N, CA, C and O atoms as a Maestro MAE file, in Angstrom:
{
 s_m_m2io_version
 :::
 2.0.0
}

f_m_ct {
 s_m_title
 :::
 protein
 m_atom[312] {
  # First column is atom index #
  i_m_mmod_type
  r_m_x_coord
  r_m_y_coord
  r_m_z_coord
  i_m_residue_number
  s_m_chain_name
  s_m_pdb_residue_name
  s_m_pdb_atom_name
  i_m_atomic_number
  :::
  1 25 -42.105 65.157 43.171 1 A "MET " " N  " 7
  2 3 -43.449 65.532 42.762 1 A "MET " " CA " 6
  3 2 -43.367 66.368 41.488 1 A "MET " " C  " 6
  4 15 -42.444 67.162 41.306 1 A "MET " " O  " 8
  5 25 -44.327 66.177 40.632 2 A "ARG " " N  " 7
  6 3 -44.402 66.889 39.365 2 A "ARG " " CA " 6
  7 2 -45.577 67.860 39.427 2 A "ARG " " C  " 6
  8 15 -46.695 67.460 39.751 2 A "ARG " " O  " 8
  9 25 -45.333 69.126 39.119 3 A "CYS " " N  " 7
  10 3 -46.397 70.133 39.075 3 A "CYS " " CA " 6
  11 2 -47.085 70.065 37.715 3 A "CYS " " C  " 6
  12 15 -46.430 70.085 36.673 3 A "CYS " " O  " 8
  13 25 -48.407 69.986 37.740 4 A "VAL " " N  " 7
  14 3 -49.203 69.874 36.524 4 A "VAL " " CA " 6
  15 2 -50.330 70.903 36.594 4 A "VAL " " C  " 6
  16 15 -50.953 71.086 37.640 4 A "VAL " " O  " 8
  17 25 -50.582 71.569 35.472 5 A "PHE " " N  " 7
  18 3 -51.708 72.491 35.356 5 A "PHE " " CA " 6
  19 2 -52.725 71.888 34.396 5 A "PHE " " C  " 6
  20 15 -52.360 71.338 33.356 5 A "PHE " " O  " 8
  21 25 -54.004 71.994 34.750 6 A "VAL " " N  " 7
  22 3 -55.069 71.462 33.894 6 A "VAL " " CA " 6
  23 2 -56.115 72.552 33.688 6 A "VAL " " C  " 6
  24 15 -56.725 73.034 34.642 6 A "VAL " " O  " 8
  25 25 -56.314 72.934 32.422 7 A "ASN " " N  " 7
  26 3 -57.424 73.811 32.053 7 A "ASN " " CA " 6
  27 2 -58.654 72.927 31.891 7 A "ASN " " C  " 6
  28 15 -58.575 71.846 31.307 7 A "ASN " " O  " 8
  29 25 -59.781 73.383 32.405 8 A "ILE " " N  " 7
  30 3 -60.999 72.581 32.383 8 A "ILE " " CA " 6
  31 2 -62.139 73.390 31.766 8 A "ILE " " C  " 6
  32 15 -62.420 74.511 32.191 8 A "ILE " " O  " 8
  33 25 -62.786 72.811 30.765 9 A "ARG " " N  " 7
  34 3 -64.003 73.401 30.201 9 A "ARG " " CA " 6
  35 2 -65.180 72.585 30.715 9 A "ARG " " C  " 6
  36 15 -65.202 71.359 30.605 9 A "ARG " " O  " 8
  37 25 -66.149 73.283 31.274 10 A "CYS " " N  " 7
  38 3 -67.330 72.637 31.853 10 A "CYS " " CA " 6
  39 2 -68.537 72.828 30.946 10 A "CYS " " C  " 6
  40 15 -68.568 73.737 30.115 10 A "CYS " " O  " 8
  41 25 -69.517 71.974 31.112 11 A "LYS " " N  " 7
  42 3 -70.789 72.198 30.432 11 A "LYS " " CA " 6
  43 2 -71.347 73.523 30.935 11 A "LYS " " C  " 6
  44 15 -71.167 73.854 32.107 11 A "LYS " " O  " 8
  45 25 -72.025 74.294 30.076 12 A "PRO " " N  " 7
  46 3 -72.536 75.599 30.484 12 A "PRO " " CA " 6
  47 2 -73.340 75.547 31.781 12 A "PRO " " C  " 6
  48 15 -74.201 74.687 31.966 12 A "PRO " " O  " 8
  49 25 -73.034 76.489 32.670 13 A "GLY " " N  " 7
  50 3 -73.764 76.622 33.924 13 A "GLY " " CA " 6
  51 2 -73.340 75.657 35.031 13 A "GLY " " C  " 6
  52 15 -73.990 75.600 36.075 13 A "GLY " " O  " 8
  53 25 -72.269 74.902 34.822 14 A "THR " " N  " 7
  54 3 -71.886 73.899 35.821 14 A "THR " " CA " 6
  55 2 -70.515 74.136 36.440 14 A "THR " " C  " 6
  56 15 -70.054 73.306 37.224 14 A "THR " " O  " 8
  57 25 -69.856 75.226 36.119 15 A "SER " " N  " 7
  58 3 -68.468 75.391 36.583 15 A "SER " " CA " 6
  59 2 -68.355 75.445 38.108 15 A "SER " " C  " 6
  60 15 -67.386 74.927 38.664 15 A "SER " " O  " 8
  61 25 -69.308 76.050 38.788 16 A "TYR " " N  " 7
  62 3 -69.232 76.094 40.254 16 A "TYR " " CA " 6
  63 2 -69.426 74.704 40.853 16 A "TYR " " C  " 6
  64 15 -68.770 74.359 41.836 16 A "TYR " " O  " 8
  65 25 -70.302 73.921 40.284 17 A "LYS " " N  " 7
  66 3 -70.524 72.555 40.759 17 A "LYS " " CA " 6
  67 2 -69.276 71.698 40.503 17 A "LYS " " C  " 6
  68 15 -68.865 70.929 41.372 17 A "LYS " " O  " 8
  69 25 -68.681 71.827 39.327 18 A "VAL " " N  " 7
  70 3 -67.462 71.080 39.019 18 A "VAL " " CA " 6
  71 2 -66.347 71.483 39.984 18 A "VAL " " C  " 6
  72 15 -65.635 70.620 40.498 18 A "VAL " " O  " 8
  73 25 -66.190 72.782 40.232 19 A "ALA " " N  " 7
  74 3 -65.167 73.252 41.173 19 A "ALA " " CA " 6
  75 2 -65.405 72.674 42.567 19 A "ALA " " C  " 6
  76 15 -64.459 72.266 43.241 19 A "ALA " " O  " 8
  77 25 -66.646 72.638 42.993 20 A "GLU " " N  " 7
  78 3 -66.978 72.066 44.303 20 A "GLU " " CA " 6
  79 2 -66.626 70.576 44.358 20 A "GLU " " C  " 6
  80 15 -66.084 70.096 45.353 20 A "GLU " " O  " 8
  81 25 -66.939 69.853 43.283 21 A "ASP " " N  " 7
  82 3 -66.627 68.420 43.232 21 A "ASP " " CA " 6
  83 2 -65.124 68.173 43.258 21 A "ASP " " C  " 6
  84 15 -64.666 67.221 43.890 21 A "ASP " " O  " 8
  85 25 -64.358 69.015 42.584 22 A "ILE " " N  " 7
  86 3 -62.897 68.892 42.610 22 A "ILE " " CA " 6
  87 2 -62.387 69.157 44.020 22 A "ILE " " C  " 6
  88 15 -61.556 68.409 44.536 22 A "ILE " " O  " 8
  89 25 -62.882 70.216 44.638 23 A "ALA " " N  " 7
  90 3 -62.425 70.577 45.980 23 A "ALA " " CA " 6
  91 2 -62.708 69.458 46.988 23 A "ALA " " C  " 6
  92 15 -61.891 69.203 47.873 23 A "ALA " " O  " 8
  93 25 -63.844 68.800 46.860 24 A "LEU " " N  " 7
  94 3 -64.201 67.719 47.779 24 A "LEU " " CA " 6
  95 2 -63.272 66.513 47.664 24 A "LEU " " C  " 6
  96 15 -63.117 65.757 48.623 24 A "LEU " " O  " 8
  97 25 -62.661 66.330 46.508 25 A "ARG " " N  " 7
  98 3 -61.759 65.185 46.300 25 A "ARG " " CA " 6
  99 2 -60.366 65.420 46.881 25 A "ARG " " C  " 6
  100 15 -59.604 64.472 47.074 25 A "ARG " " O  " 8
  101 25 -60.036 66.669 47.156 26 A "GLU " " N  " 7
  102 3 -58.810 67.045 47.866 26 A "GLU " " CA " 6
  103 2 -57.516 66.547 47.222 26 A "GLU " " C  " 6
  104 15 -56.597 66.143 47.934 26 A "GLU " " O  " 8
  105 25 -57.428 66.566 45.907 27 A "PHE " " N  " 7
  106 3 -56.166 66.216 45.263 27 A "PHE " " CA " 6
  107 2 -55.487 67.422 44.612 27 A "PHE " " C  " 6
  108 15 -54.409 67.296 44.031 27 A "PHE " " O  " 8
  109 25 -56.113 68.568 44.710 28 A "HIS " " N  " 7
  110 3 -55.568 69.757 44.054 28 A "HIS " " CA " 6
  111 2 -54.723 70.594 45.017 28 A "HIS " " C  " 6
  112 15 -54.848 70.498 46.237 28 A "HIS " " O  " 8
  113 25 -53.864 71.414 44.422 29 A "SER " " N  " 7
  114 3 -53.092 72.385 45.187 29 A "SER " " CA " 6
  115 2 -53.808 73.734 45.154 29 A "SER " " C  " 6
  116 15 -53.985 74.385 46.184 29 A "SER " " O  " 8
  117 25 -54.217 74.140 43.946 30 A "GLU " " N  " 7
  118 3 -54.937 75.401 43.758 30 A "GLU " " CA " 6
  119 2 -55.971 75.200 42.661 30 A "GLU " " C  " 6
  120 15 -55.791 74.375 41.764 30 A "GLU " " O  " 8
  121 25 -57.058 75.964 42.742 31 A "LEU " " N  " 7
  122 3 -58.129 75.887 41.756 31 A "LEU " " CA " 6
  123 2 -58.701 77.277 41.554 31 A "LEU " " C  " 6
  124 15 -59.092 77.943 42.513 31 A "LEU " " O  " 8
  125 25 -58.747 77.714 40.298 32 A "TYR " " N  " 7
  126 3 -59.198 79.068 39.974 32 A "TYR " " CA " 6
  127 2 -60.289 79.035 38.920 32 A "TYR " " C  " 6
  128 15 -60.275 78.182 38.033 32 A "TYR " " O  " 8
  129 25 -61.227 79.951 39.012 33 A "SER " " N  " 7
  130 3 -62.174 80.235 37.948 33 A "SER " " CA " 6
  131 2 -61.467 81.173 36.976 33 A "SER " " C  " 6
  132 15 -60.776 82.096 37.406 33 A "SER " " O  " 8
  133 25 -61.629 80.950 35.680 34 A "THR " " N  " 7
  134 3 -60.901 81.749 34.687 34 A "THR " " CA " 6
  135 2 -61.829 82.256 33.598 34 A "THR " " C  " 6
  136 15 -62.957 81.788 33.448 34 A "THR " " O  " 8
  137 25 -61.329 83.221 32.841 35 A "SER " " N  " 7
  138 3 -62.033 83.691 31.654 35 A "SER " " CA " 6
  139 2 -61.370 83.062 30.433 35 A "SER " " C  " 6
  140 15 -60.280 82.497 30.528 35 A "SER " " O  " 8
  141 25 -62.032 83.164 29.296 36 A "GLY " " N  " 7
  142 3 -61.461 82.607 28.074 36 A "GLY " " CA " 6
  143 2 -62.108 81.282 27.704 36 A "GLY " " C  " 6
  144 15 -63.234 80.998 28.113 36 A "GLY " " O  " 8
  145 25 -61.392 80.471 26.928 37 A "PRO " " N  " 7
  146 3 -61.995 79.233 26.416 37 A "PRO " " CA " 6
  147 2 -62.180 78.142 27.476 37 A "PRO " " C  " 6
  148 15 -62.900 77.173 27.234 37 A "PRO " " O  " 8
  149 25 -61.550 78.281 28.634 38 A "PHE " " N  " 7
  150 3 -61.705 77.313 29.716 38 A "PHE " " CA " 6
  151 2 -62.328 77.998 30.919 38 A "PHE " " C  " 6
  152 15 -62.224 79.215 31.075 38 A "PHE " " O  " 8
  153 25 -62.978 77.210 31.773 39 A "ASP " " N  " 7
  154 3 -63.696 77.750 32.928 39 A "ASP " " CA " 6
  155 2 -62.895 77.693 34.222 39 A "ASP " " C  " 6
  156 15 -63.050 78.549 35.093 39 A "ASP " " O  " 8
  157 25 -62.036 76.678 34.347 40 A "LEU " " N  " 7
  158 3 -61.283 76.476 35.580 40 A "LEU " " CA " 6
  159 2 -59.820 76.184 35.254 40 A "LEU " " C  " 6
  160 15 -59.498 75.618 34.209 40 A "LEU " " O  " 8
  161 25 -58.944 76.584 36.174 41 A "LEU " " N  " 7
  162 3 -57.527 76.249 36.082 41 A "LEU " " CA " 6
  163 2 -57.153 75.523 37.359 41 A "LEU " " C  " 6
  164 15 -57.299 76.058 38.458 41 A "LEU " " O  " 8
  165 25 -56.671 74.302 37.206 42 A "LEU " " N  " 7
  166 3 -56.333 73.435 38.323 42 A "LEU " " CA " 6
  167 2 -54.823 73.250 38.380 42 A "LEU " " C  " 6
  168 15 -54.184 72.952 37.371 42 A "LEU " " O  " 8
  169 25 -54.264 73.428 39.562 43 A "LYS " " N  " 7
  170 3 -52.847 73.142 39.781 43 A "LYS " " CA " 6
  171 2 -52.773 71.973 40.746 43 A "LYS " " C  " 6
  172 15 -53.401 71.992 41.804 43 A "LYS " " O  " 8
  173 25 -52.000 70.950 40.378 44 A "LEU " " N  " 7
  174 3 -51.850 69.819 41.264 44 A "LEU " " CA " 6
  175 2 -50.444 69.251 41.165 44 A "LEU " " C  " 6
  176 15 -49.717 69.508 40.205 44 A "LEU " " O  " 8
  177 25 -50.086 68.488 42.155 45 A "TYR " " N  " 7
  178 3 -48.785 67.819 42.191 45 A "TYR " " CA " 6
  179 2 -49.030 66.327 42.139 45 A "TYR " " C  " 6
  180 15 -49.809 65.778 42.917 45 A "TYR " " O  " 8
  181 25 -48.347 65.680 41.204 46 A "ILE " " N  " 7
  182 3 -48.489 64.248 41.011 46 A "ILE " " CA " 6
  183 2 -47.133 63.601 41.272 46 A "ILE " " C  " 6
  184 15 -46.099 64.092 40.818 46 A "ILE " " O  " 8
  185 25 -47.152 62.518 41.992 47 A "SER " " N  " 7
  186 3 -45.921 61.799 42.295 47 A "SER " " CA " 6
  187 2 -45.186 61.435 41.007 47 A "SER " " C  " 6
  188 15 -45.810 61.098 40.001 47 A "SER " " O  " 8
  189 25 -43.860 61.505 41.047 48 A "ASP " " N  " 7
  190 3 -43.054 61.158 39.873 48 A "ASP " " CA " 6
  191 2 -43.280 59.716 39.430 48 A "ASP " " C  " 6
  192 15 -43.088 59.394 38.257 48 A "ASP " " O  " 8
  193 25 -43.679 58.861 40.339 49 A "LYS " " N  " 7
  194 3 -43.890 57.460 39.982 49 A "LYS " " CA " 6
  195 2 -45.278 57.197 39.391 49 A "LYS " " C  " 6
  196 15 -45.521 56.110 38.866 49 A "LYS " " O  " 8
  197 25 -46.199 58.177 39.468 50 A "ASP " " N  " 7
  198 3 -47.544 58.011 38.916 50 A "ASP " " CA " 6
  199 2 -47.600 58.480 37.468 50 A "ASP " " C  " 6
  200 15 -46.892 59.408 37.077 50 A "ASP " " O  " 8
  201 25 -48.440 57.836 36.687 51 A "ASP " " N  " 7
  202 3 -48.686 58.219 35.300 51 A "ASP " " CA " 6
  203 2 -49.674 59.390 35.292 51 A "ASP " " C  " 6
  204 15 -50.772 59.279 35.838 51 A "ASP " " O  " 8
  205 25 -49.290 60.498 34.684 52 A "VAL " " N  " 7
  206 3 -50.121 61.707 34.699 52 A "VAL " " CA " 6
  207 2 -51.472 61.457 34.035 52 A "VAL " " C  " 6
  208 15 -52.510 61.811 34.594 52 A "VAL " " O  " 8
  209 25 -51.468 60.859 32.864 53 A "GLY " " N  " 7
  210 3 -52.725 60.608 32.158 53 A "GLY " " CA " 6
  211 2 -53.665 59.719 32.945 53 A "GLY " " C  " 6
  212 15 -54.866 59.983 33.015 53 A "GLY " " O  " 8
  213 25 -53.131 58.677 33.531 54 A "LYS " " N  " 7
  214 3 -53.958 57.771 34.332 54 A "LYS " " CA " 6
  215 2 -54.503 58.485 35.563 54 A "LYS " " C  " 6
  216 15 -55.667 58.306 35.920 54 A "LYS " " O  " 8
  217 25 -53.664 59.296 36.216 55 A "PHE " " N  " 7
  218 3 -54.115 60.044 37.391 55 A "PHE " " CA " 6
  219 2 -55.277 60.965 37.028 55 A "PHE " " C  " 6
  220 15 -56.277 61.018 37.744 55 A "PHE " " O  " 8
  221 25 -55.146 61.689 35.920 56 A "ILE " " N  " 7
  222 3 -56.203 62.617 35.501 56 A "ILE " " CA " 6
  223 2 -57.466 61.853 35.117 56 A "ILE " " C  " 6
  224 15 -58.570 62.259 35.481 56 A "ILE " " O  " 8
  225 25 -57.316 60.762 34.393 57 A "ASN " " N  " 7
  226 3 -58.490 59.965 34.016 57 A "ASN " " CA " 6
  227 2 -59.215 59.414 35.231 57 A "ASN " " C  " 6
  228 15 -60.445 59.433 35.274 57 A "ASN " " O  " 8
  229 25 -58.487 58.928 36.206 58 A "GLU " " N  " 7
  230 3 -59.111 58.283 37.360 58 A "GLU " " CA " 6
  231 2 -59.622 59.264 38.414 58 A "GLU " " C  " 6
  232 15 -60.559 58.950 39.149 58 A "GLU " " O  " 8
  233 25 -59.013 60.451 38.494 59 A "ASN " " N  " 7
  234 3 -59.378 61.390 39.564 59 A "ASN " " CA " 6
  235 2 -60.156 62.614 39.097 59 A "ASN " " C  " 6
  236 15 -60.980 63.142 39.844 59 A "ASN " " O  " 8
  237 25 -59.910 63.063 37.891 60 A "LEU " " N  " 7
  238 3 -60.551 64.295 37.420 60 A "LEU " " CA " 6
  239 2 -61.668 64.010 36.419 60 A "LEU " " C  " 6
  240 15 -62.765 64.554 36.547 60 A "LEU " " O  " 8
  241 25 -61.407 63.185 35.451 61 A "LEU " " N  " 7
  242 3 -62.376 63.003 34.374 61 A "LEU " " CA " 6
  243 2 -63.579 62.158 34.768 61 A "LEU " " C  " 6
  244 15 -64.493 61.965 33.965 61 A "LEU " " O  " 8
  245 25 -63.584 61.658 35.984 62 A "GLN " " N  " 7
  246 3 -64.757 60.951 36.504 62 A "GLN " " CA " 6
  247 2 -65.806 61.932 37.037 62 A "GLN " " C  " 6
  248 15 -66.931 61.538 37.344 62 A "GLN " " O  " 8
  249 25 -65.432 63.203 37.144 63 A "ILE " " N  " 7
  250 3 -66.347 64.225 37.654 63 A "ILE " " CA " 6
  251 2 -67.326 64.619 36.550 63 A "ILE " " C  " 6
  252 15 -66.903 64.953 35.443 63 A "ILE " " O  " 8
  253 25 -68.623 64.585 36.834 64 A "PRO " " N  " 7
  254 3 -69.621 64.949 35.816 64 A "PRO " " CA " 6
  255 2 -69.484 66.403 35.364 64 A "PRO " " C  " 6
  256 15 -69.018 67.260 36.115 64 A "PRO " " O  " 8
  257 25 -69.893 66.659 34.142 65 A "ASN " " N  " 7
  258 3 -70.007 67.989 33.532 65 A "ASN " " CA " 6
  259 2 -68.694 68.583 33.054 65 A "ASN " " C  " 6
  260 15 -68.652 69.763 32.704 65 A "ASN " " O  " 8
  261 25 -67.624 67.807 33.027 66 A "ILE " " N  " 7
  262 3 -66.380 68.275 32.405 66 A "ILE " " CA " 6
  263 2 -66.446 67.903 30.930 66 A "ILE " " C  " 6
  264 15 -66.581 66.730 30.580 66 A "ILE " " O  " 8
  265 25 -66.347 68.923 30.062 67 A "GLU " " N  " 7
  266 3 -66.413 68.688 28.625 67 A "GLU " " CA " 6
  267 2 -65.047 68.413 28.015 67 A "GLU " " C  " 6
  268 15 -64.910 67.563 27.135 67 A "GLU " " O  " 8
  269 25 -64.032 69.141 28.492 68 A "ARG " " N  " 7
  270 3 -62.708 69.049 27.872 68 A "ARG " " CA " 6
  271 2 -61.664 69.490 28.872 68 A "ARG " " C  " 6
  272 15 -61.933 70.318 29.742 68 A "ARG " " O  " 8
  273 25 -60.464 68.931 28.743 69 A "THR " " N  " 7
  274 3 -59.336 69.377 29.557 69 A "THR " " CA " 6
  275 2 -58.124 69.570 28.661 69 A "THR " " C  " 6
  276 15 -58.035 69.008 27.569 69 A "THR " " O  " 8
  277 25 -57.209 70.368 29.143 70 A "GLU " " N  " 7
  278 3 -55.921 70.575 28.477 70 A "GLU " " CA " 6
  279 2 -54.866 70.573 29.580 70 A "GLU " " C  " 6
  280 15 -54.901 71.412 30.480 70 A "GLU " " O  " 8
  281 25 -53.940 69.640 29.511 71 A "THR " " N  " 7
  282 3 -52.952 69.454 30.563 71 A "THR " " CA " 6
  283 2 -51.606 70.022 30.133 71 A "THR " " C  " 6
  284 15 -51.139 69.773 29.022 71 A "THR " " O  " 8
  285 25 -50.990 70.788 31.031 72 A "THR " " N  " 7
  286 3 -49.651 71.323 30.802 72 A "THR " " CA " 6
  287 2 -48.721 70.729 31.852 72 A "THR " " C  " 6
  288 15 -48.925 70.898 33.054 72 A "THR " " O  " 8
  289 25 -47.701 70.033 31.376 73 A "LEU " " N  " 7
  290 3 -46.687 69.481 32.274 73 A "LEU " " CA " 6
  291 2 -45.605 70.518 32.500 73 A "LEU " " C  " 6
  292 15 -45.296 71.306 31.606 73 A "LEU " " O  " 8
  293 25 -45.033 70.520 33.679 74 A "THR " " N  " 7
  294 3 -43.934 71.439 33.970 74 A "THR " " CA " 6
  295 2 -42.645 70.645 34.127 74 A "THR " " C  " 6
  296 15 -42.675 69.456 34.445 74 A "THR " " O  " 8
  297 25 -41.518 71.302 33.906 75 A "PHE " " N  " 7
  298 3 -40.233 70.622 33.946 75 A "PHE " " CA " 6
  299 2 -39.284 71.156 34.994 75 A "PHE " " C  " 6
  300 15 -38.547 70.391 35.616 75 A "PHE " " O  " 8
  301 25 -39.293 72.471 35.197 76 A "LYS " " N  " 7
  302 3 -38.351 73.051 36.152 76 A "LYS " " CA " 6
  303 2 -38.913 74.361 36.693 76 A "LYS " " C  " 6
  304 15 -39.488 75.158 35.951 76 A "LYS " " O  " 8
  305 25 -38.740 74.569 37.987 77 A "ALA " " N  " 7
  306 3 -39.162 75.829 38.609 77 A "ALA " " CA " 6
  307 2 -37.939 76.737 38.749 77 A "ALA " " C  " 6
  308 15 -36.834 76.257 39.006 77 A "ALA " " O  " 8
  309 25 -38.131 78.016 38.584 78 A "PHE " " N  " 7
  310 3 -37.030 78.969 38.697 78 A "PHE " " CA " 6
  311 2 -37.254 79.900 39.862 78 A "PHE " " C  " 6
  312 15 -36.429 80.777 40.119 78 A "PHE " " O  " 8
  :::
 }
 m_bond[311] {
  # First column is bond index #
  i_m_from
  i_m_to
  i_m_order
  :::
  1 1 2 1
  2 2 3 1
  3 3 4 2
  4 3 5 1
  5 5 6 1
  6 6 7 1
  7 7 8 2
  8 7 9 1
  9 9 10 1
  10 10 11 1
  11 11 12 2
  12 11 13 1
  13 13 14 1
  14 14 15 1
  15 15 16 2
  16 15 17 1
  17 17 18 1
  18 18 19 1
  19 19 20 2
  20 19 21 1
  21 21 22 1
  22 22 23 1
  23 23 24 2
  24 23 25 1
  25 25 26 1
  26 26 27 1
  27 27 28 2
  28 27 29 1
  29 29 30 1
  30 30 31 1
  31 31 32 2
  32 31 33 1
  33 33 34 1
  34 34 35 1
  35 35 36 2
  36 35 37 1
  37 37 38 1
  38 38 39 1
  39 39 40 2
  40 39 41 1
  41 41 42 1
  42 42 43 1
  43 43 44 2
  44 43 45 1
  45 45 46 1
  46 46 47 1
  47 47 48 2
  48 47 49 1
  49 49 50 1
  50 50 51 1
  51 51 52 2
  52 51 53 1
  53 53 54 1
  54 54 55 1
  55 55 56 2
  56 55 57 1
  57 57 58 1
  58 58 59 1
  59 59 60 2
  60 59 61 1
  61 61 62 1
  62 62 63 1
  63 63 64 2
  64 63 65 1
  65 65 66 1
  66 66 67 1
  67 67 68 2
  68 67 69 1
  69 69 70 1
  70 70 71 1
  71 71 72 2
  72 71 73 1
  73 73 74 1
  74 74 75 1
  75 75 76 2
  76 75 77 1
  77 77 78 1
  78 78 79 1
  79 79 80 2
  80 79 81 1
  81 81 82 1
  82 82 83 1
  83 83 84 2
  84 83 85 1
  85 85 86 1
  86 86 87 1
  87 87 88 2
  88 87 89 1
  89 89 90 1
  90 90 91 1
  91 91 92 2
  92 91 93 1
  93 93 94 1
  94 94 95 1
  95 95 96 2
  96 95 97 1
  97 97 98 1
  98 98 99 1
  99 99 100 2
  100 99 101 1
  101 101 102 1
  102 102 103 1
  103 103 104 2
  104 103 105 1
  105 105 106 1
  106 106 107 1
  107 107 108 2
  108 107 109 1
  109 109 110 1
  110 110 111 1
  111 111 112 2
  112 111 113 1
  113 113 114 1
  114 114 115 1
  115 115 116 2
  116 115 117 1
  117 117 118 1
  118 118 119 1
  119 119 120 2
  120 119 121 1
  121 121 122 1
  122 122 123 1
  123 123 124 2
  124 123 125 1
  125 125 126 1
  126 126 127 1
  127 127 128 2
  128 127 129 1
  129 129 130 1
  130 130 131 1
  131 131 132 2
  132 131 133 1
  133 133 134 1
  134 134 135 1
  135 135 136 2
  136 135 137 1
  137 137 138 1
  138 138 139 1
  139 139 140 2
  140 139 141 1
  141 141 142 1
  142 142 143 1
  143 143 144 2
  144 143 145 1
  145 145 146 1
  146 146 147 1
  147 147 148 2
  148 147 149 1
  149 149 150 1
  150 150 151 1
  151 151 152 2
  152 151 153 1
  153 153 154 1
  154 154 155 1
  155 155 156 2
  156 155 157 1
  157 157 158 1
  158 158 159 1
  159 159 160 2
  160 159 161 1
  161 161 162 1
  162 162 163 1
  163 163 164 2
  164 163 165 1
  165 165 166 1
  166 166 167 1
  167 167 168 2
  168 167 169 1
  169 169 170 1
  170 170 171 1
  171 171 172 2
  172 171 173 1
  173 173 174 1
  174 174 175 1
  175 175 176 2
  176 175 177 1
  177 177 178 1
  178 178 179 1
  179 179 180 2
  180 179 181 1
  181 181 182 1
  182 182 183 1
  183 183 184 2
  184 183 185 1
  185 185 186 1
  186 186 187 1
  187 187 188 2
  188 187 189 1
  189 189 190 1
  190 190 191 1
  191 191 192 2
  192 191 193 1
  193 193 194 1
  194 194 195 1
  195 195 196 2
  196 195 197 1
  197 197 198 1
  198 198 199 1
  199 199 200 2
  200 199 201 1
  201 201 202 1
  202 202 203 1
  203 203 204 2
  204 203 205 1
  205 205 206 1
  206 206 207 1
  207 207 208 2
  208 207 209 1
  209 209 210 1
  210 210 211 1
  211 211 212 2
  212 211 213 1
  213 213 214 1
  214 214 215 1
  215 215 216 2
  216 215 217 1
  217 217 218 1
  218 218 219 1
  219 219 220 2
  220 219 221 1
  221 221 222 1
  222 222 223 1
  223 223 224 2
  224 223 225 1
  225 225 226 1
  226 226 227 1
  227 227 228 2
  228 227 229 1
  229 229 230 1
  230 230 231 1
  231 231 232 2
  232 231 233 1
  233 233 234 1
  234 234 235 1
  235 235 236 2
  236 235 237 1
  237 237 238 1
  238 238 239 1
  239 239 240 2
  240 239 241 1
  241 241 242 1
  242 242 243 1
  243 243 244 2
  244 243 245 1
  245 245 246 1
  246 246 247 1
  247 247 248 2
  248 247 249 1
  249 249 250 1
  250 250 251 1
  251 251 252 2
  252 251 253 1
  253 253 254 1
  254 254 255 1
  255 255 256 2
  256 255 257 1
  257 257 258 1
  258 258 259 1
  259 259 260 2
  260 259 261 1
  261 261 262 1
  262 262 263 1
  263 263 264 2
  264 263 265 1
  265 265 266 1
  266 266 267 1
  267 267 268 2
  268 267 269 1
  269 269 270 1
  270 270 271 1
  271 271 272 2
  272 271 273 1
  273 273 274 1
  274 274 275 1
  275 275 276 2
  276 275 277 1
  277 277 278 1
  278 278 279 1
  279 279 280 2
  280 279 281 1
  281 281 282 1
  282 282 283 1
  283 283 284 2
  284 283 285 1
  285 285 286 1
  286 286 287 1
  287 287 288 2
  288 287 289 1
  289 289 290 1
  290 290 291 1
  291 291 292 2
  292 291 293 1
  293 293 294 1
  294 294 295 1
  295 295 296 2
  296 295 297 1
  297 297 298 1
  298 298 299 1
  299 299 300 2
  300 299 301 1
  301 301 302 1
  302 302 303 1
  303 303 304 2
  304 303 305 1
  305 305 306 1
  306 306 307 1
  307 307 308 2
  308 307 309 1
  309 309 310 1
  310 310 311 1
  311 311 312 2
  :::
 }
}
């Protein structure tokens, strides 16, 4: 499994709704509300055999009111 972090910027006033929609899909490990240029921080694990971009497009970016995402791939845990 590959650990991936996704910063999510939502349309103004929709971050709680977006967080609820993500939680209902049950593909995340952790989900946080954040300050700064992004509204939410999502931690998820994606199978090594799955394409990260395709997984995010098919599972996350289909959720309404997401304006932008920034994905950080991880390589090794210490």
